[in-house]
C-alpha positions as CSV (number, residue, x, y, z in Angstrom):
1,X,11.6,35.4,8.8
2,X,13.1,35.0,5.4
3,X,12.8,31.2,5.8
4,X,9.1,31.4,6.7
5,X,8.5,33.8,3.8
6,X,10.1,31.4,1.3
7,X,8.0,28.5,2.6
8,X,4.8,30.5,2.3
9,X,5.8,31.5,-1.2
10,X,6.3,27.8,-2.1
11,X,3.0,26.8,-0.6
12,X,1.1,29.5,-2.5
13,X,2.7,28.8,-5.9
14,X,0.1,28.5,-8.7
15,X,1.2,24.9,-9.4
16,X,0.7,23.8,-5.8
17,X,-2.7,25.5,-5.6
18,X,-3.8,23.7,-8.8
19,X,-2.5,20.4,-7.5
20,X,-4.4,20.8,-4.3
21,X,-7.5,21.8,-6.1
22,X,-7.2,18.8,-8.4
23,X,-6.8,16.4,-5.4
24,X,-9.8,17.9,-3.6
25,X,-11.9,17.6,-6.8
26,X,-10.9,13.9,-7.2
27,X,-11.8,13.2,-3.6
28,X,-15.3,14.8,-4.0
29,X,-15.8,12.8,-7.3
30,X,-14.9,9.6,-5.6
31,X,-17.1,10.3,-2.5
32,X,-20.0,11.0,-4.9
33,X,-19.3,7.7,-6.7
34,X,-19.2,5.7,-3.5
35,X,-22.5,7.1,-2.3
36,X,-24.2,6.7,-5.7
37,X,-23.0,3.2,-6.5
38,X,-23.6,1.5,-3.1
39,X,-27.0,0.3,-2.0
40,X,-28.3,2.8,0.5
41,X,-31.5,0.9,1.3
42,X,-32.0,-1.8,3.9
43,X,-34.9,-4.3,4.4
44,X,-36.8,-3.8,7.6
45,X,-40.0,-5.9,7.6
46,X,-42.9,-6.9,5.4
47,X,-40.6,-6.5,2.3
48,X,-40.3,-2.8,3.2
49,X,-37.0,-0.9,2.4
50,X,-35.9,2.2,4.1
51,X,-33.1,4.5,3.2
52,X,-30.1,4.3,5.6
53,X,-28.9,7.3,7.4
54,X,-25.4,8.7,6.5
55,X,-23.9,7.1,9.6
56,X,-25.5,3.8,8.9
57,X,-24.3,3.8,5.3
58,X,-20.7,4.5,6.4
59,X,-20.9,1.8,9.0
60,X,-22.2,-0.7,6.3
61,X,-19.2,0.2,4.1
62,X,-16.8,-0.1,7.0
63,X,-18.2,-3.6,7.8
64,X,-17.8,-4.6,4.2
65,X,-14.2,-3.4,4.0
66,X,-13.1,-5.3,7.1
67,X,-15.2,-8.5,6.6
68,X,-13.1,-11.7,6.1
69,X,-15.7,-12.8,3.5
70,X,-14.8,-9.9,1.3
71,X,-11.3,-11.3,0.8
72,X,-11.9,-15.1,1.4
73,X,-12.2,-16.1,-2.3
74,X,-9.0,-14.3,-3.4
75,X,-7.1,-15.6,-0.5
76,X,-8.1,-19.2,-1.2
77,X,-5.1,-20.7,-3.1
78,X,-6.9,-23.8,-4.2
79,X,-6.6,-24.4,-8.0
80,X,-10.1,-24.5,-9.5
81,X,-11.3,-23.8,-13.0
82,X,-15.0,-23.3,-13.1
83,X,-15.3,-21.3,-16.3
84,X,-16.1,-18.1,-14.3
85,X,-14.0,-14.9,-14.7
86,X,-13.6,-14.9,-10.9
87,X,-11.3,-17.9,-11.1
88,X,-8.4,-15.6,-12.0
89,X,-9.0,-13.4,-9.0
90,X,-7.0,-16.0,-7.0
91,X,-3.7,-14.6,-8.4
92,X,-4.7,-11.2,-7.0
93,X,-4.3,-12.3,-3.4
94,X,-1.3,-10.0,-2.6
95,X,-3.3,-6.9,-3.1
96,X,-6.3,-8.4,-1.3
97,X,-4.1,-9.2,1.7
98,X,-2.6,-5.6,1.6
99,X,-6.1,-4.0,1.6
100,X,-7.4,-6.3,4.2
101,X,-4.5,-5.4,6.6
102,X,-4.8,-1.7,5.8
103,X,-8.5,-1.6,6.6
104,X,-8.2,-3.9,9.7
105,X,-5.5,-1.6,11.1
106,X,-7.5,1.5,10.5
107,X,-10.6,-0.1,12.0
108,X,-8.6,-1.0,15.2
109,X,-7.6,2.6,15.4
110,X,-11.1,3.9,14.9
111,X,-14.1,1.9,13.7
112,X,-15.1,4.7,11.3
113,X,-11.7,4.9,9.6
114,X,-11.9,2.2,6.8
115,X,-14.5,4.2,4.9
116,X,-12.3,7.3,4.8
117,X,-9.1,5.3,4.2
118,X,-10.7,3.7,1.2
119,X,-11.6,7.1,-0.3
120,X,-8.3,8.7,0.4
121,X,-6.2,5.8,-0.8
122,X,-7.9,5.5,-4.2
123,X,-8.3,9.3,-4.6
124,X,-4.5,9.7,-3.9
125,X,-3.6,7.0,-6.5
126,X,-5.7,8.9,-9.1
127,X,-4.0,12.1,-8.1
128,X,-0.5,10.5,-8.3
129,X,-1.4,9.2,-11.7
130,X,-1.8,12.8,-12.8
131,X,1.4,13.8,-11.1
132,X,3.5,11.1,-12.9
133,X,1.9,11.9,-16.2
134,X,2.8,15.6,-15.7
135,X,6.4,14.7,-14.8
136,X,6.7,12.5,-17.8
137,X,5.1,14.7,-20.4
138,X,5.0,18.3,-18.9
139,X,1.2,18.6,-19.4
140,X,-0.4,21.8,-20.4
141,X,-3.2,23.0,-18.2
142,X,-5.8,22.0,-20.8
143,X,-4.7,18.4,-20.5
144,X,-5.0,18.5,-16.7
145,X,-8.6,19.7,-17.2
146,X,-9.1,16.8,-19.7
147,X,-7.8,14.3,-17.1
148,X,-10.1,15.6,-14.4
149,X,-13.1,15.6,-16.8
150,X,-12.3,12.0,-18.0
151,X,-12.1,10.8,-14.4
152,X,-15.3,12.6,-13.4
153,X,-17.1,11.1,-16.4
154,X,-16.0,7.6,-15.6
155,X,-17.0,7.8,-12.0
156,X,-20.5,8.9,-13.0
157,X,-21.0,5.4,-14.4
158,X,-21.8,2.1,-12.6
159,X,-18.3,0.6,-12.1
160,X,-17.3,-2.9,-11.2
161,X,-13.9,-3.7,-9.7
162,X,-12.9,-0.1,-9.7
163,X,-10.0,-0.7,-7.3
164,X,-8.1,-2.9,-9.8
165,X,-8.4,-0.3,-12.5
166,X,-7.3,2.6,-10.3
167,X,-4.2,0.7,-9.2
168,X,-3.4,-0.4,-12.7
169,X,-3.9,3.1,-14.2
170,X,-1.4,4.4,-11.5
171,X,1.1,1.6,-12.4
172,X,0.8,2.4,-16.1
173,X,1.6,6.1,-15.4
174,X,4.7,5.2,-13.4
175,X,5.8,2.8,-16.2
176,X,5.5,5.6,-18.7
177,X,7.6,7.9,-16.5
178,X,10.1,5.1,-16.0
179,X,10.3,4.3,-19.7
180,X,10.8,8.0,-20.7
181,X,13.5,8.4,-18.1
182,X,15.2,5.1,-19.1
183,X,14.7,3.7,-15.5
184,X,14.4,-0.1,-16.1
185,X,14.6,-0.8,-12.3
186,X,11.6,1.3,-11.5
187,X,9.7,-0.2,-14.5
188,X,10.5,-3.7,-13.2
189,X,9.3,-2.9,-9.7
190,X,6.1,-1.4,-10.9
191,X,5.5,-4.3,-13.3
192,X,5.8,-6.8,-10.5
193,X,3.2,-4.8,-8.4
194,X,1.0,-4.5,-11.5
195,X,0.8,-8.2,-12.2
196,X,0.0,-8.9,-8.5
197,X,-2.8,-6.3,-8.8
198,X,-4.3,-7.8,-12.0
199,X,-2.9,-10.2,-14.6
200,X,-3.2,-7.6,-17.4
201,X,-0.2,-6.0,-15.7
202,X,1.9,-8.3,-17.9
203,X,1.5,-5.8,-20.7
204,X,3.1,-3.0,-18.7
205,X,6.8,-4.0,-19.3
206,X,6.2,-3.5,-23.0
207,X,5.8,0.2,-22.3
208,X,9.7,0.2,-22.1
209,X,9.7,0.0,-25.9
210,X,7.8,3.2,-26.5
211,X,10.9,5.3,-25.6
212,X,13.7,2.7,-25.6
213,X,15.1,0.0,-27.9
214,X,17.2,-1.9,-25.4
215,X,15.6,-5.4,-25.7
216,X,18.0,-7.0,-23.3
217,X,16.7,-4.9,-20.4
218,X,13.2,-5.7,-21.4
219,X,13.9,-9.5,-21.4
220,X,15.4,-9.2,-18.0
221,X,12.4,-7.2,-16.8
222,X,10.0,-9.9,-18.1
223,X,12.1,-12.6,-16.5
224,X,12.0,-11.0,-13.1
225,X,8.2,-10.3,-13.4
226,X,7.3,-13.8,-14.5
227,X,9.6,-15.4,-11.9
228,X,8.0,-13.3,-9.1
229,X,4.5,-14.0,-10.3
230,X,4.9,-17.8,-10.5
231,X,6.8,-18.0,-7.2
232,X,4.1,-16.2,-5.3
233,X,1.4,-18.2,-7.0
234,X,3.1,-21.6,-6.9
235,X,0.1,-23.3,-5.3
236,X,-1.9,-22.4,-8.4
237,X,0.7,-23.6,-10.9
238,X,-1.6,-26.1,-12.6
239,X,-4.2,-23.4,-13.2
240,X,-1.6,-20.8,-14.5
241,X,-0.8,-22.9,-17.5
242,X,-4.5,-23.4,-18.5
243,X,-5.7,-20.5,-20.7
244,X,-9.3,-21.0,-19.4
245,X,-8.1,-19.9,-16.0
246,X,-7.4,-16.4,-17.3
247,X,-9.8,-16.1,-20.3
248,X,-12.8,-18.4,-19.8
249,X,-14.7,-19.2,-23.0
250,X,-18.0,-20.0,-21.3
251,X,-20.8,-17.5,-21.3
252,X,-20.6,-15.3,-18.2
253,X,-23.9,-15.1,-16.3
254,X,-24.7,-11.6,-14.9
255,X,-22.2,-10.0,-17.4
256,X,-22.8,-8.5,-20.8
257,X,-21.2,-10.8,-23.3
258,X,-20.4,-9.8,-26.9
259,X,-23.1,-12.2,-28.1
260,X,-25.7,-10.3,-26.1
261,X,-25.2,-7.1,-28.1
262,X,-27.4,-8.5,-31.0
263,X,-30.3,-8.6,-28.6
264,X,-29.8,-5.0,-27.3
265,X,-31.4,-2.0,-28.8
266,X,-29.4,0.3,-31.1
267,X,-29.0,3.2,-28.6
268,X,-27.7,0.9,-25.8
269,X,-25.1,-0.7,-28.1
270,X,-24.2,2.7,-29.5
271,X,-23.6,4.2,-26.1
272,X,-21.6,1.2,-25.0
273,X,-19.3,1.3,-28.1
274,X,-18.8,5.0,-27.9
275,X,-18.0,5.1,-24.2
276,X,-15.9,2.0,-24.0
277,X,-14.2,1.9,-27.4
278,X,-14.7,4.7,-29.9
279,X,-14.0,7.6,-27.6
280,X,-10.8,6.4,-25.8
281,X,-9.3,4.6,-28.8
282,X,-10.6,7.2,-31.3
283,X,-8.5,9.9,-29.6
284,X,-5.4,7.7,-29.8
285,X,-6.0,6.9,-33.5
286,X,-6.5,10.6,-34.3
287,X,-3.3,11.6,-32.5
288,X,-1.4,8.8,-34.3
289,X,-2.7,10.1,-37.7
290,X,-1.5,13.6,-36.8
291,X,1.9,12.6,-35.5
292,X,4.9,13.1,-37.8
293,X,6.8,10.2,-36.2
294,X,4.9,6.9,-36.1
295,X,5.7,5.0,-32.9
296,X,4.9,1.4,-33.9
297,X,5.5,-0.1,-30.5
298,X,3.0,2.3,-29.0
299,X,0.5,1.1,-31.6
300,X,1.2,-2.5,-30.7
301,X,0.7,-1.8,-27.0
302,X,-2.6,0.0,-27.6
303,X,-3.8,-2.8,-29.9
304,X,-3.1,-5.4,-27.1
305,X,-5.1,-3.4,-24.6
306,X,-7.9,-3.1,-27.2
307,X,-7.9,-6.9,-27.6
308,X,-7.8,-7.4,-23.8
309,X,-10.9,-5.1,-23.4
310,X,-12.7,-6.9,-26.2
311,X,-12.1,-10.5,-25.1
312,X,-10.7,-10.7,-21.6
313,X,-13.0,-8.3,-19.7
314,X,-16.8,-7.8,-19.6
315,X,-17.6,-5.6,-22.5
316,X,-19.7,-3.2,-20.4
317,X,-17.1,-2.6,-17.7
318,X,-16.3,1.1,-17.9
319,X,-13.8,1.1,-15.0
320,X,-11.1,-0.8,-17.0
321,X,-11.1,2.2,-19.5
322,X,-9.2,4.1,-16.9
323,X,-6.2,2.0,-17.7
324,X,-6.1,3.6,-21.2
325,X,-6.1,7.2,-19.9
326,X,-2.2,7.3,-19.5
327,X,-1.9,6.0,-23.0
328,X,-4.2,8.7,-24.3
329,X,-1.8,11.3,-22.8
330,X,1.1,9.4,-24.4
331,X,-0.6,9.8,-27.8
332,X,-1.0,13.5,-27.2
333,X,2.7,13.7,-26.4
334,X,3.8,11.6,-29.4
335,X,1.6,13.7,-31.7
336,X,3.6,16.8,-30.8
337,X,7.0,15.3,-31.5
338,X,8.8,16.5,-34.6
């Protein structure tokens, strides 16, 4: 009886209840995002569109998640440089293959499962991001609320390629935890996974320098990451050494380019700049100003992410701003250090 009593006490601890509540909230936010961002109308006849039922909508999502065409481009290892940002998606084939197998297996178990697996997988990664940040920085409850509000706000927007950003945010949080705990092995492992998710993951090993000054370990980490990346993408080796493969200089059709801002109205430009740049980076700058100890390596890393957002991603993509969330929490932590 004492054993059962202790287990029940552990289950109903305030921390566990808060964690469960946070996870449930994240799931609901993500479900709401999926239903609001996906097309719920289908063409019937005479150019007439009707709203799909809930079951039809879920079936449509399931079919999309398991369709070979969804992953075909990323799994095509032919080196081509067309000037489109999608060229670089070919180095993301490992994650595409992983998701394809996950959804195919779940579909073979139950045709309705891929829809739910997609929601639970990404919701759980967001939740684990919060857990790792809490383990790294011992977050006060107000910061947990801030995390949930930030995520809720981001997922009210129209997001492109949200999966990459959720995975990368998760990897950044683990990297911060590994750096603070001087665990170079964990940092190396998560850095390898990060670059296979998206090429911006090459910035993640630098997080080691926020809390450590051992350059030898960082060099070894970079060596392992680069070797793994090039080995797994050997078929694309010619493309990998061409800067245009990763950062095309051509105008991107269907995307908001920096040059397009001069044709937009003041309020649209203002909203875009506030949401994507001023708000997330402004918090970090304010915390840096307040901090007694200036962490220069942290500033360098944040600056690199800023440049990446400015030149290597569509300027209107809100999803990539999730990557900066763990660094915002790092700035709060550093601001409190004496």
